[in-house]
PDBQT receptor file of N, H, CA, C and O in Angstrom, charges set to zero:
ATOM      1  N   MET A   1     -78.748 -63.112  12.117  1.00  0.00    +0.000 N 
ATOM      2  CA  MET A   1     -78.722 -61.100  12.997  1.00  0.00    +0.000 C 
ATOM      3  C   MET A   1     -80.239 -61.770  13.832  1.00  0.00    +0.000 C 
ATOM      4  O   MET A   1     -81.093 -61.006  14.281  1.00  0.00    +0.000 OA
ATOM      5  N   ALA A   2     -80.329 -62.928  13.902  1.00  0.00    +0.000 N 
ATOM      6  H   ALA A   2     -79.635 -63.549  13.537  1.00  0.00    +0.000 HD
ATOM      7  CA  ALA A   2     -81.494 -62.555  15.360  1.00  0.00    +0.000 C 
ATOM      8  C   ALA A   2     -80.674 -63.689  15.692  1.00  0.00    +0.000 C 
ATOM      9  O   ALA A   2     -81.445 -64.339  16.397  1.00  0.00    +0.000 OA
ATOM     10  N   GLY A   3     -79.925 -64.142  15.649  1.00  0.00    +0.000 N 
ATOM     11  H   GLY A   3     -79.298 -63.614  15.077  1.00  0.00    +0.000 HD
ATOM     12  CA  GLY A   3     -79.088 -64.169  17.412  1.00  0.00    +0.000 C 
ATOM     13  C   GLY A   3     -78.387 -62.790  18.478  1.00  0.00    +0.000 C 
ATOM     14  O   GLY A   3     -78.297 -62.597  19.690  1.00  0.00    +0.000 OA
ATOM     15  N   VAL A   4     -77.841 -61.753  16.742  1.00  0.00    +0.000 N 
ATOM     16  H   VAL A   4     -77.915 -61.910  15.757  1.00  0.00    +0.000 HD
ATOM     17  CA  VAL A   4     -78.030 -60.750  17.771  1.00  0.00    +0.000 C 
ATOM     18  C   VAL A   4     -78.978 -60.023  18.252  1.00  0.00    +0.000 C 
ATOM     19  O   VAL A   4     -78.746 -59.502  19.343  1.00  0.00    +0.000 OA
ATOM     20  N   VAL A   5     -79.869 -59.851  17.820  1.00  0.00    +0.000 N 
ATOM     21  H   VAL A   5     -80.057 -60.274  16.934  1.00  0.00    +0.000 HD
ATOM     22  CA  VAL A   5     -81.010 -59.782  18.617  1.00  0.00    +0.000 C 
ATOM     23  C   VAL A   5     -81.285 -60.090  19.736  1.00  0.00    +0.000 C 
ATOM     24  O   VAL A   5     -81.182 -59.395  20.746  1.00  0.00    +0.000 OA
ATOM     25  N   GLN A   6     -81.757 -61.449  19.611  1.00  0.00    +0.000 N 
ATOM     26  H   GLN A   6     -81.840 -62.015  18.791  1.00  0.00    +0.000 HD
ATOM     27  CA  GLN A   6     -81.872 -61.598  21.370  1.00  0.00    +0.000 C 
ATOM     28  C   GLN A   6     -80.796 -62.481  21.657  1.00  0.00    +0.000 C 
ATOM     29  O   GLN A   6     -81.122 -63.600  22.052  1.00  0.00    +0.000 OA
ATOM     30  N   PHE A   7     -79.219 -62.148  21.513  1.00  0.00    +0.000 N 
ATOM     31  H   PHE A   7     -78.954 -61.238  21.193  1.00  0.00    +0.000 HD
ATOM     32  CA  PHE A   7     -78.837 -61.395  22.356  1.00  0.00    +0.000 C 
ATOM     33  C   PHE A   7     -78.937 -59.904  23.155  1.00  0.00    +0.000 C 
ATOM     34  O   PHE A   7     -78.924 -59.887  24.385  1.00  0.00    +0.000 OA
ATOM     35  N   PHE A   8     -79.057 -58.429  22.226  1.00  0.00    +0.000 N 
ATOM     36  H   PHE A   8     -79.067 -58.442  21.226  1.00  0.00    +0.000 HD
ATOM     37  CA  PHE A   8     -78.914 -57.625  23.281  1.00  0.00    +0.000 C 
ATOM     38  C   PHE A   8     -80.976 -57.764  23.585  1.00  0.00    +0.000 C 
ATOM     39  O   PHE A   8     -81.503 -56.737  24.012  1.00  0.00    +0.000 OA
ATOM     40  N   LYS A   9     -81.417 -58.356  23.466  1.00  0.00    +0.000 N 
ATOM     41  H   LYS A   9     -80.989 -59.191  23.120  1.00  0.00    +0.000 HD
ATOM     42  CA  LYS A   9     -82.975 -58.726  24.512  1.00  0.00    +0.000 C 
ATOM     43  C   LYS A   9     -82.293 -59.101  25.242  1.00  0.00    +0.000 C 
ATOM     44  O   LYS A   9     -81.705 -58.180  25.808  1.00  0.00    +0.000 OA
ATOM     45  N   GLU A  10     -81.844 -60.674  25.789  1.00  0.00    +0.000 N 
ATOM     46  H   GLU A  10     -82.321 -61.422  25.329  1.00  0.00    +0.000 HD
ATOM     47  CA  GLU A  10     -81.240 -60.682  26.357  1.00  0.00    +0.000 C 
ATOM     48  C   GLU A  10     -80.528 -60.604  27.755  1.00  0.00    +0.000 C 
ATOM     49  O   GLU A  10     -80.608 -60.934  28.938  1.00  0.00    +0.000 OA
ATOM     50  N   SER A  11     -79.638 -59.820  26.641  1.00  0.00    +0.000 N 
ATOM     51  H   SER A  11     -79.573 -59.552  25.680  1.00  0.00    +0.000 HD
ATOM     52  CA  SER A  11     -78.403 -58.456  27.322  1.00  0.00    +0.000 C 
ATOM     53  C   SER A  11     -79.404 -57.837  28.206  1.00  0.00    +0.000 C 
ATOM     54  O   SER A  11     -79.368 -57.966  29.429  1.00  0.00    +0.000 OA
ATOM     55  N   TYR A  12     -80.128 -57.291  27.692  1.00  0.00    +0.000 N 
ATOM     56  H   TYR A  12     -80.157 -57.186  26.698  1.00  0.00    +0.000 HD
ATOM     57  CA  TYR A  12     -81.318 -56.456  28.043  1.00  0.00    +0.000 C 
ATOM     58  C   TYR A  12     -81.630 -56.206  29.389  1.00  0.00    +0.000 C 
ATOM     59  O   TYR A  12     -81.258 -55.330  30.170  1.00  0.00    +0.000 OA
ATOM     60  N   GLU A  13     -82.775 -57.643  29.549  1.00  0.00    +0.000 N 
ATOM     61  H   GLU A  13     -83.077 -58.355  28.915  1.00  0.00    +0.000 HD
ATOM     62  CA  GLU A  13     -83.417 -57.984  31.015  1.00  0.00    +0.000 C 
ATOM     63  C   GLU A  13     -83.035 -58.927  31.995  1.00  0.00    +0.000 C 
ATOM     64  O   GLU A  13     -83.723 -59.262  32.959  1.00  0.00    +0.000 OA
ATOM     65  N   GLU A  14     -81.351 -59.544  31.563  1.00  0.00    +0.000 N 
ATOM     66  H   GLU A  14     -80.792 -59.272  30.780  1.00  0.00    +0.000 HD
ATOM     67  CA  GLU A  14     -80.382 -59.368  33.309  1.00  0.00    +0.000 C 
ATOM     68  C   GLU A  14     -79.617 -58.664  33.523  1.00  0.00    +0.000 C 
ATOM     69  O   GLU A  14     -78.747 -58.844  34.375  1.00  0.00    +0.000 OA
ATOM     70  N   MET A  15     -79.785 -57.144  32.437  1.00  0.00    +0.000 N 
ATOM     71  H   MET A  15     -80.492 -56.998  31.744  1.00  0.00    +0.000 HD
ATOM     72  CA  MET A  15     -79.139 -56.121  34.160  1.00  0.00    +0.000 C 
ATOM     73  C   MET A  15     -80.242 -55.850  34.030  1.00  0.00    +0.000 C 
ATOM     74  O   MET A  15     -80.120 -56.775  33.227  1.00  0.00    +0.000 OA
ATOM     75  N   THR A  16     -82.093 -55.252  33.941  1.00  0.00    +0.000 N 
ATOM     76  H   THR A  16     -82.192 -54.501  34.593  1.00  0.00    +0.000 HD
ATOM     77  CA  THR A  16     -82.516 -55.096  34.028  1.00  0.00    +0.000 C 
ATOM     78  C   THR A  16     -83.806 -55.069  35.254  1.00  0.00    +0.000 C 
ATOM     79  O   THR A  16     -84.541 -54.584  36.113  1.00  0.00    +0.000 OA
ATOM     80  N   ASP A  17     -83.308 -55.987  34.473  1.00  0.00    +0.000 N 
ATOM     81  H   ASP A  17     -82.710 -56.381  33.776  1.00  0.00    +0.000 HD
ATOM     82  CA  ASP A  17     -84.080 -56.787  35.636  1.00  0.00    +0.000 C 
ATOM     83  C   ASP A  17     -83.441 -58.417  36.935  1.00  0.00    +0.000 C 
ATOM     84  O   ASP A  17     -83.883 -58.560  38.075  1.00  0.00    +0.000 OA
ATOM     85  N   LYS A  18     -82.392 -59.352  36.276  1.00  0.00    +0.000 N 
ATOM     86  H   LYS A  18     -82.033 -59.236  35.350  1.00  0.00    +0.000 HD
ATOM     87  CA  LYS A  18     -81.686 -60.055  37.037  1.00  0.00    +0.000 C 
ATOM     88  C   LYS A  18     -80.205 -59.435  38.123  1.00  0.00    +0.000 C 
ATOM     89  O   LYS A  18     -79.803 -60.164  39.030  1.00  0.00    +0.000 OA
ATOM     90  N   VAL A  19     -79.770 -58.531  37.951  1.00  0.00    +0.000 N 
ATOM     91  H   VAL A  19     -80.096 -57.938  37.215  1.00  0.00    +0.000 HD
ATOM     92  CA  VAL A  19     -78.607 -57.638  37.973  1.00  0.00    +0.000 C 
ATOM     93  C   VAL A  19     -79.041 -57.475  39.590  1.00  0.00    +0.000 C 
ATOM     94  O   VAL A  19     -80.240 -57.639  39.815  1.00  0.00    +0.000 OA
ATOM     95  N   THR A  20     -78.107 -57.142  40.824  1.00  0.00    +0.000 N 
ATOM     96  H   THR A  20     -77.133 -57.008  40.641  1.00  0.00    +0.000 HD
ATOM     97  CA  THR A  20     -79.163 -56.182  41.779  1.00  0.00    +0.000 C 
ATOM     98  C   THR A  20     -77.993 -54.508  42.383  1.00  0.00    +0.000 C 
ATOM     99  O   THR A  20     -76.918 -54.323  42.954  1.00  0.00    +0.000 OA
ATOM    100  N   TRP A  21     -78.839 -53.878  41.924  1.00  0.00    +0.000 N 
ATOM    101  H   TRP A  21     -79.712 -54.029  41.460  1.00  0.00    +0.000 HD
ATOM    102  CA  TRP A  21     -77.543 -52.628  41.510  1.00  0.00    +0.000 C 
ATOM    103  C   TRP A  21     -77.554 -51.683  43.818  1.00  0.00    +0.000 C 
ATOM    104  O   TRP A  21     -78.237 -51.286  44.762  1.00  0.00    +0.000 OA
ATOM    105  N   PRO A  22     -76.725 -51.832  43.485  1.00  0.00    +0.000 N 
ATOM    106  CA  PRO A  22     -76.591 -50.465  44.743  1.00  0.00    +0.000 C 
ATOM    107  C   PRO A  22     -76.957 -48.576  44.999  1.00  0.00    +0.000 C 
ATOM    108  O   PRO A  22     -76.774 -47.374  44.804  1.00  0.00    +0.000 OA
ATOM    109  N   SER A  23     -77.838 -50.137  45.810  1.00  0.00    +0.000 N 
ATOM    110  H   SER A  23     -77.986 -51.113  45.969  1.00  0.00    +0.000 HD
ATOM    111  CA  SER A  23     -77.904 -48.070  46.500  1.00  0.00    +0.000 C 
ATOM    112  C   SER A  23     -77.132 -46.132  46.599  1.00  0.00    +0.000 C 
ATOM    113  O   SER A  23     -76.005 -45.821  46.984  1.00  0.00    +0.000 OA
ATOM    114  N   ARG A  24     -78.102 -45.327  46.165  1.00  0.00    +0.000 N 
ATOM    115  H   ARG A  24     -79.018 -45.580  45.853  1.00  0.00    +0.000 HD
ATOM    116  CA  ARG A  24     -77.317 -44.968  46.225  1.00  0.00    +0.000 C 
ATOM    117  C   ARG A  24     -75.737 -44.483  47.236  1.00  0.00    +0.000 C 
ATOM    118  O   ARG A  24     -74.530 -44.342  47.038  1.00  0.00    +0.000 OA
ATOM    119  N   GLY A  25     -76.850 -44.357  48.499  1.00  0.00    +0.000 N 
ATOM    120  H   GLY A  25     -77.831 -44.471  48.660  1.00  0.00    +0.000 HD
ATOM    121  CA  GLY A  25     -75.518 -44.162  49.793  1.00  0.00    +0.000 C 
ATOM    122  C   GLY A  25     -75.192 -45.693  49.709  1.00  0.00    +0.000 C 
ATOM    123  O   GLY A  25     -75.581 -46.018  50.831  1.00  0.00    +0.000 OA
ATOM    124  N   GLN A  26     -74.705 -46.947  49.089  1.00  0.00    +0.000 N 
ATOM    125  H   GLN A  26     -74.390 -46.684  48.177  1.00  0.00    +0.000 HD
ATOM    126  CA  GLN A  26     -74.103 -47.786  48.835  1.00  0.00    +0.000 C 
ATOM    127  C   GLN A  26     -72.711 -47.377  48.191  1.00  0.00    +0.000 C 
ATOM    128  O   GLN A  26     -71.574 -47.849  48.219  1.00  0.00    +0.000 OA
ATOM    129  N   LEU A  27     -73.395 -46.149  47.524  1.00  0.00    +0.000 N 
ATOM    130  H   LEU A  27     -74.318 -45.765  47.500  1.00  0.00    +0.000 HD
ATOM    131  CA  LEU A  27     -72.436 -45.210  45.173  1.00  0.00    +0.000 C 
ATOM    132  C   LEU A  27     -71.670 -45.084  46.765  1.00  0.00    +0.000 C 
ATOM    133  O   LEU A  27     -70.671 -45.695  47.145  1.00  0.00    +0.000 OA
ATOM    134  N   GLN A  28     -72.561 -44.008  47.586  1.00  0.00    +0.000 N 
ATOM    135  H   GLN A  28     -73.372 -43.511  47.277  1.00  0.00    +0.000 HD
ATOM    136  CA  GLN A  28     -71.249 -42.954  48.016  1.00  0.00    +0.000 C 
ATOM    137  C   GLN A  28     -70.406 -43.404  48.764  1.00  0.00    +0.000 C 
ATOM    138  O   GLN A  28     -69.215 -43.169  48.560  1.00  0.00    +0.000 OA
ATOM    139  N   ASN A  29     -70.847 -44.192  49.858  1.00  0.00    +0.000 N 
ATOM    140  H   ASN A  29     -71.815 -44.383  50.024  1.00  0.00    +0.000 HD
ATOM    141  CA  ASN A  29     -69.925 -44.539  50.371  1.00  0.00    +0.000 C 
ATOM    142  C   ASN A  29     -68.517 -45.153  49.880  1.00  0.00    +0.000 C 
ATOM    143  O   ASN A  29     -67.395 -44.712  50.124  1.00  0.00    +0.000 OA
ATOM    144  N   SER A  30     -68.945 -46.518  48.969  1.00  0.00    +0.000 N 
ATOM    145  H   SER A  30     -69.857 -46.877  48.770  1.00  0.00    +0.000 HD
ATOM    146  CA  SER A  30     -68.080 -46.185  48.386  1.00  0.00    +0.000 C 
ATOM    147  C   SER A  30     -67.006 -45.551  47.590  1.00  0.00    +0.000 C 
ATOM    148  O   SER A  30     -65.815 -45.864  47.561  1.00  0.00    +0.000 OA
ATOM    149  N   ALA A  31     -67.895 -44.188  46.662  1.00  0.00    +0.000 N 
ATOM    150  H   ALA A  31     -68.862 -43.934  46.686  1.00  0.00    +0.000 HD
ATOM    151  CA  ALA A  31     -66.568 -43.316  45.821  1.00  0.00    +0.000 C 
ATOM    152  C   ALA A  31     -66.136 -43.267  47.756  1.00  0.00    +0.000 C 
ATOM    153  O   ALA A  31     -65.769 -44.348  48.217  1.00  0.00    +0.000 OA
ATOM    154  N   VAL A  32     -66.220 -41.724  49.014  1.00  0.00    +0.000 N 
ATOM    155  H   VAL A  32     -66.519 -40.846  48.639  1.00  0.00    +0.000 HD
ATOM    156  CA  VAL A  32     -65.790 -41.737  49.947  1.00  0.00    +0.000 C 
ATOM    157  C   VAL A  32     -64.603 -43.038  50.541  1.00  0.00    +0.000 C 
ATOM    158  O   VAL A  32     -63.559 -42.881  51.174  1.00  0.00    +0.000 OA
ATOM    159  N   LEU A  33     -64.903 -43.625  50.312  1.00  0.00    +0.000 N 
ATOM    160  H   LEU A  33     -65.750 -43.753  49.797  1.00  0.00    +0.000 HD
ATOM    161  CA  LEU A  33     -63.506 -45.750  50.228  1.00  0.00    +0.000 C 
ATOM    162  C   LEU A  33     -62.887 -45.270  49.867  1.00  0.00    +0.000 C 
ATOM    163  O   LEU A  33     -62.420 -44.407  50.610  1.00  0.00    +0.000 OA
ATOM    164  N   VAL A  34     -62.493 -45.333  48.893  1.00  0.00    +0.000 N 
ATOM    165  H   VAL A  34     -62.872 -46.034  48.290  1.00  0.00    +0.000 HD
ATOM    166  CA  VAL A  34     -61.771 -45.301  47.008  1.00  0.00    +0.000 C 
ATOM    167  C   VAL A  34     -61.566 -44.119  47.528  1.00  0.00    +0.000 C 
ATOM    168  O   VAL A  34     -62.747 -44.191  47.868  1.00  0.00    +0.000 OA
ATOM    169  N   LEU A  35     -61.165 -42.914  47.998  1.00  0.00    +0.000 N 
ATOM    170  H   LEU A  35     -60.206 -42.856  47.721  1.00  0.00    +0.000 HD
ATOM    171  CA  LEU A  35     -61.168 -41.691  47.782  1.00  0.00    +0.000 C 
ATOM    172  C   LEU A  35     -60.386 -41.268  49.857  1.00  0.00    +0.000 C 
ATOM    173  O   LEU A  35     -59.477 -40.478  50.110  1.00  0.00    +0.000 OA
ATOM    174  N   VAL A  36     -61.019 -41.956  50.678  1.00  0.00    +0.000 N 
ATOM    175  H   VAL A  36     -61.758 -42.597  50.472  1.00  0.00    +0.000 HD
ATOM    176  CA  VAL A  36     -60.034 -42.460  51.472  1.00  0.00    +0.000 C 
ATOM    177  C   VAL A  36     -58.338 -42.237  51.006  1.00  0.00    +0.000 C 
ATOM    178  O   VAL A  36     -57.470 -41.366  50.950  1.00  0.00    +0.000 OA
ATOM    179  N   ALA A  37     -58.594 -43.818  50.701  1.00  0.00    +0.000 N 
ATOM    180  H   ALA A  37     -59.299 -44.526  50.746  1.00  0.00    +0.000 HD
ATOM    181  CA  ALA A  37     -58.261 -44.590  50.614  1.00  0.00    +0.000 C 
ATOM    182  C   ALA A  37     -56.422 -44.536  49.748  1.00  0.00    +0.000 C 
ATOM    183  O   ALA A  37     -55.291 -44.718  50.199  1.00  0.00    +0.000 OA
ATOM    184  N   SER A  38     -57.083 -44.114  48.050  1.00  0.00    +0.000 N 
ATOM    185  H   SER A  38     -58.001 -43.966  47.684  1.00  0.00    +0.000 HD
ATOM    186  CA  SER A  38     -56.080 -42.948  47.007  1.00  0.00    +0.000 C 
ATOM    187  C   SER A  38     -55.528 -42.594  47.455  1.00  0.00    +0.000 C 
ATOM    188  O   SER A  38     -54.344 -42.884  47.287  1.00  0.00    +0.000 OA
ATOM    189  N   LEU A  39     -56.135 -41.166  48.919  1.00  0.00    +0.000 N 
ATOM    190  H   LEU A  39     -57.097 -40.931  49.055  1.00  0.00    +0.000 HD
ATOM    191  CA  LEU A  39     -55.050 -39.876  49.694  1.00  0.00    +0.000 C 
ATOM    192  C   LEU A  39     -54.055 -40.997  50.087  1.00  0.00    +0.000 C 
ATOM    193  O   LEU A  39     -52.918 -40.862  49.633  1.00  0.00    +0.000 OA
ATOM    194  N   ILE A  40     -54.270 -41.948  50.762  1.00  0.00    +0.000 N 
ATOM    195  H   ILE A  40     -55.193 -42.057  51.131  1.00  0.00    +0.000 HD
ATOM    196  CA  ILE A  40     -53.799 -42.840  52.127  1.00  0.00    +0.000 C 
ATOM    197  C   ILE A  40     -51.838 -42.916  51.156  1.00  0.00    +0.000 C 
ATOM    198  O   ILE A  40     -50.735 -42.580  51.589  1.00  0.00    +0.000 OA
ATOM    199  N   ILE A  41     -52.404 -43.712  49.324  1.00  0.00    +0.000 N 
ATOM    200  H   ILE A  41     -53.299 -43.985  48.972  1.00  0.00    +0.000 HD
ATOM    201  CA  ILE A  41     -51.344 -44.397  49.812  1.00  0.00    +0.000 C 
ATOM    202  C   ILE A  41     -51.079 -43.502  48.905  1.00  0.00    +0.000 C 
ATOM    203  O   ILE A  41     -50.426 -44.354  48.303  1.00  0.00    +0.000 OA
ATOM    204  N   ALA A  42     -50.948 -42.379  48.093  1.00  0.00    +0.000 N 
ATOM    205  H   ALA A  42     -51.479 -41.686  48.581  1.00  0.00    +0.000 HD
ATOM    206  CA  ALA A  42     -50.462 -40.727  47.530  1.00  0.00    +0.000 C 
ATOM    207  C   ALA A  42     -49.258 -41.018  48.740  1.00  0.00    +0.000 C 
ATOM    208  O   ALA A  42     -48.059 -41.290  48.696  1.00  0.00    +0.000 OA
ATOM    209  N   LEU A  43     -50.067 -40.847  49.624  1.00  0.00    +0.000 N 
ATOM    210  H   LEU A  43     -51.041 -40.626  49.660  1.00  0.00    +0.000 HD
ATOM    211  CA  LEU A  43     -49.413 -39.361  50.857  1.00  0.00    +0.000 C 
ATOM    212  C   LEU A  43     -48.140 -40.975  51.645  1.00  0.00    +0.000 C 
ATOM    213  O   LEU A  43     -47.038 -40.572  52.015  1.00  0.00    +0.000 OA
ATOM    214  N   VAL A  44     -48.304 -41.954  51.749  1.00  0.00    +0.000 N 
ATOM    215  H   VAL A  44     -49.200 -42.281  51.448  1.00  0.00    +0.000 HD
ATOM    216  CA  VAL A  44     -47.081 -43.094  51.460  1.00  0.00    +0.000 C 
ATOM    217  C   VAL A  44     -46.465 -43.023  51.023  1.00  0.00    +0.000 C 
ATOM    218  O   VAL A  44     -45.374 -42.813  51.551  1.00  0.00    +0.000 OA
ATOM    219  N   VAL A  45     -46.667 -43.188  48.979  1.00  0.00    +0.000 N 
ATOM    220  H   VAL A  45     -47.553 -43.359  48.550  1.00  0.00    +0.000 HD
ATOM    221  CA  VAL A  45     -45.177 -43.188  47.949  1.00  0.00    +0.000 C 
ATOM    222  C   VAL A  45     -45.027 -41.638  47.722  1.00  0.00    +0.000 C 
ATOM    223  O   VAL A  45     -44.666 -41.565  46.548  1.00  0.00    +0.000 OA
ATOM    224  N   PHE A  46     -45.104 -40.486  48.173  1.00  0.00    +0.000 N 
ATOM    225  H   PHE A  46     -45.397 -40.544  49.127  1.00  0.00    +0.000 HD
ATOM    226  CA  PHE A  46     -44.933 -39.492  48.628  1.00  0.00    +0.000 C 
ATOM    227  C   PHE A  46     -43.571 -39.752  49.261  1.00  0.00    +0.000 C 
ATOM    228  O   PHE A  46     -42.363 -39.722  49.030  1.00  0.00    +0.000 OA
ATOM    229  N   GLY A  47     -44.835 -40.130  50.561  1.00  0.00    +0.000 N 
ATOM    230  H   GLY A  47     -45.817 -40.154  50.748  1.00  0.00    +0.000 HD
ATOM    231  CA  GLY A  47     -43.268 -40.069  51.848  1.00  0.00    +0.000 C 
ATOM    232  C   GLY A  47     -41.790 -40.591  51.730  1.00  0.00    +0.000 C 
ATOM    233  O   GLY A  47     -40.791 -40.084  52.240  1.00  0.00    +0.000 OA
ATOM    234  N   MET A  48     -41.897 -42.098  50.679  1.00  0.00    +0.000 N 
ATOM    235  H   MET A  48     -42.709 -42.510  50.264  1.00  0.00    +0.000 HD
ATOM    236  CA  MET A  48     -41.790 -43.499  50.184  1.00  0.00    +0.000 C 
ATOM    237  C   MET A  48     -39.906 -42.655  49.524  1.00  0.00    +0.000 C 
ATOM    238  O   MET A  48     -38.715 -42.949  49.427  1.00  0.00    +0.000 OA
ATOM    239  N   ASP A  49     -41.039 -41.334  49.213  1.00  0.00    +0.000 N 
ATOM    240  H   ASP A  49     -42.007 -41.095  49.292  1.00  0.00    +0.000 HD
ATOM    241  CA  ASP A  49     -40.313 -40.371  47.325  1.00  0.00    +0.000 C 
ATOM    242  C   ASP A  49     -39.681 -39.366  48.132  1.00  0.00    +0.000 C 
ATOM    243  O   ASP A  49     -38.504 -39.207  47.811  1.00  0.00    +0.000 OA
ATOM    244  N   LYS A  50     -40.112 -38.563  49.166  1.00  0.00    +0.000 N 
ATOM    245  H   LYS A  50     -41.069 -38.692  49.426  1.00  0.00    +0.000 HD
ATOM    246  CA  LYS A  50     -39.011 -37.894  50.040  1.00  0.00    +0.000 C 
ATOM    247  C   LYS A  50     -37.892 -38.342  50.819  1.00  0.00    +0.000 C 
ATOM    248  O   LYS A  50     -36.721 -38.089  50.535  1.00  0.00    +0.000 OA
ATOM    249  N   ALA A  51     -38.241 -38.953  51.718  1.00  0.00    +0.000 N 
ATOM    250  H   ALA A  51     -39.192 -39.158  51.948  1.00  0.00    +0.000 HD
ATOM    251  CA  ALA A  51     -37.506 -40.234  52.762  1.00  0.00    +0.000 C 
ATOM    252  C   ALA A  51     -36.514 -40.412  51.362  1.00  0.00    +0.000 C 
ATOM    253  O   ALA A  51     -35.643 -39.595  51.064  1.00  0.00    +0.000 OA
ATOM    254  N   ALA A  52     -36.806 -41.551  50.634  1.00  0.00    +0.000 N 
ATOM    255  H   ALA A  52     -37.513 -42.214  50.876  1.00  0.00    +0.000 HD
ATOM    256  CA  ALA A  52     -35.398 -41.667  49.479  1.00  0.00    +0.000 C 
ATOM    257  C   ALA A  52     -34.405 -40.441  48.788  1.00  0.00    +0.000 C 
ATOM    258  O   ALA A  52     -33.197 -40.458  48.550  1.00  0.00    +0.000 OA
ATOM    259  N   THR A  53     -35.197 -39.623  48.621  1.00  0.00    +0.000 N 
ATOM    260  H   THR A  53     -36.178 -39.609  48.814  1.00  0.00    +0.000 HD
ATOM    261  CA  THR A  53     -34.765 -38.319  47.941  1.00  0.00    +0.000 C 
ATOM    262  C   THR A  53     -33.947 -38.149  49.065  1.00  0.00    +0.000 C 
ATOM    263  O   THR A  53     -32.846 -38.427  48.590  1.00  0.00    +0.000 OA
ATOM    264  N   TYR A  54     -33.754 -37.868  50.276  1.00  0.00    +0.000 N 
ATOM    265  H   TYR A  54     -34.649 -37.642  50.663  1.00  0.00    +0.000 HD
ATOM    266  CA  TYR A  54     -33.292 -37.114  50.703  1.00  0.00    +0.000 C 
ATOM    267  C   TYR A  54     -32.711 -38.328  51.869  1.00  0.00    +0.000 C 
ATOM    268  O   TYR A  54     -32.383 -37.948  52.993  1.00  0.00    +0.000 OA
ATOM    269  N   ILE A  55     -32.637 -39.533  51.555  1.00  0.00    +0.000 N 
ATOM    270  H   ILE A  55     -32.903 -39.842  50.642  1.00  0.00    +0.000 HD
ATOM    271  CA  ILE A  55     -31.092 -40.758  51.545  1.00  0.00    +0.000 C 
ATOM    272  C   ILE A  55     -29.897 -40.460  50.642  1.00  0.00    +0.000 C 
ATOM    273  O   ILE A  55     -28.756 -40.484  51.103  1.00  0.00    +0.000 OA
ATOM    274  N   LEU A  56     -30.317 -39.982  48.465  1.00  0.00    +0.000 N 
ATOM    275  H   LEU A  56     -31.244 -39.963  48.090  1.00  0.00    +0.000 HD
ATOM    276  CA  LEU A  56     -29.711 -40.278  48.176  1.00  0.00    +0.000 C 
ATOM    277  C   LEU A  56     -28.879 -39.013  48.001  1.00  0.00    +0.000 C 
ATOM    278  O   LEU A  56     -27.828 -39.165  47.379  1.00  0.00    +0.000 OA
ATOM    279  N   GLU A  57     -29.204 -37.638  48.499  1.00  0.00    +0.000 N 
ATOM    280  H   GLU A  57     -30.058 -37.515  49.005  1.00  0.00    +0.000 HD
ATOM    281  CA  GLU A  57     -28.781 -36.987  48.394  1.00  0.00    +0.000 C 
ATOM    282  C   GLU A  57     -27.496 -37.112  49.658  1.00  0.00    +0.000 C 
ATOM    283  O   GLU A  57     -26.364 -36.696  49.411  1.00  0.00    +0.000 OA
ATOM    284  N   LEU A  58     -27.896 -37.820  51.199  1.00  0.00    +0.000 N 
ATOM    285  H   LEU A  58     -28.816 -38.158  51.401  1.00  0.00    +0.000 HD
ATOM    286  CA  LEU A  58     -26.545 -37.337  52.033  1.00  0.00    +0.000 C 
ATOM    287  C   LEU A  58     -25.694 -38.148  51.500  1.00  0.00    +0.000 C 
ATOM    288  O   LEU A  58     -24.493 -37.876  51.525  1.00  0.00    +0.000 OA
ATOM    289  N   PHE A  59     -26.382 -39.803  50.660  1.00  0.00    +0.000 N 
ATOM    290  H   PHE A  59     -27.357 -40.024  50.640  1.00  0.00    +0.000 HD
ATOM    291  CA  PHE A  59     -25.123 -40.046  49.840  1.00  0.00    +0.000 C 
ATOM    292  C   PHE A  59     -24.238 -39.227  48.784  1.00  0.00    +0.000 C 
ATOM    293  O   PHE A  59     -23.011 -39.223  48.881  1.00  0.00    +0.000 OA
ATOM    294  N   TYR A  60     -24.848 -38.597  47.865  1.00  0.00    +0.000 N 
ATOM    295  H   TYR A  60     -25.845 -38.600  47.785  1.00  0.00    +0.000 HD
ATOM    296  CA  TYR A  60     -23.935 -38.065  47.321  1.00  0.00    +0.000 C 
ATOM    297  C   TYR A  60     -23.461 -37.351  48.029  1.00  0.00    +0.000 C 
ATOM    298  O   TYR A  60     -22.304 -37.772  48.003  1.00  0.00    +0.000 OA
ATOM    299  N   LYS A  61     -23.459 -36.684  48.569  1.00  0.00    +0.000 N 
ATOM    300  H   LYS A  61     -24.398 -36.342  48.590  1.00  0.00    +0.000 HD
ATOM    301  CA  LYS A  61     -22.660 -34.863  49.401  1.00  0.00    +0.000 C 
ATOM    302  C   LYS A  61     -22.338 -35.895  49.721  1.00  0.00    +0.000 C 
ATOM    303  O   LYS A  61     -23.053 -36.418  48.866  1.00  0.00    +0.000 OA
ATOM    304  N   SER A  62     -21.762 -36.966  50.332  1.00  0.00    +0.000 N 
ATOM    305  H   SER A  62     -21.181 -36.542  51.026  1.00  0.00    +0.000 HD
ATOM    306  CA  SER A  62     -20.645 -37.355  51.439  1.00  0.00    +0.000 C 
ATOM    307  C   SER A  62     -20.169 -37.974  50.330  1.00  0.00    +0.000 C 
ATOM    308  O   SER A  62     -19.909 -39.171  50.450  1.00  0.00    +0.000 OA
ATOM    309  N   LEU A  63     -19.909 -37.216  48.800  1.00  0.00    +0.000 N 
ATOM    310  H   LEU A  63     -20.120 -36.243  48.702  1.00  0.00    +0.000 HD
ATOM    311  CA  LEU A  63     -19.135 -38.539  47.927  1.00  0.00    +0.000 C 
ATOM    312  C   LEU A  63     -18.144 -36.787  48.196  1.00  0.00    +0.000 C 
ATOM    313  O   LEU A  63     -17.005 -36.647  47.751  1.00  0.00    +0.000 OA
TER     314      LEU A  63
């Protein structure tokens, strides 16, 4: 049991004293970057889906 308590004490100390946490501004910038990248990827996948649908419709209409 003492090992578990020691583990939690050391974990708490590391999280509060040794970890470098990002600032609020850095978190906001990262969040915006993730949002923009997600939107771009979603648009690319949407475009690929529409193009594949169009090509397959042309193919099946020609049969």
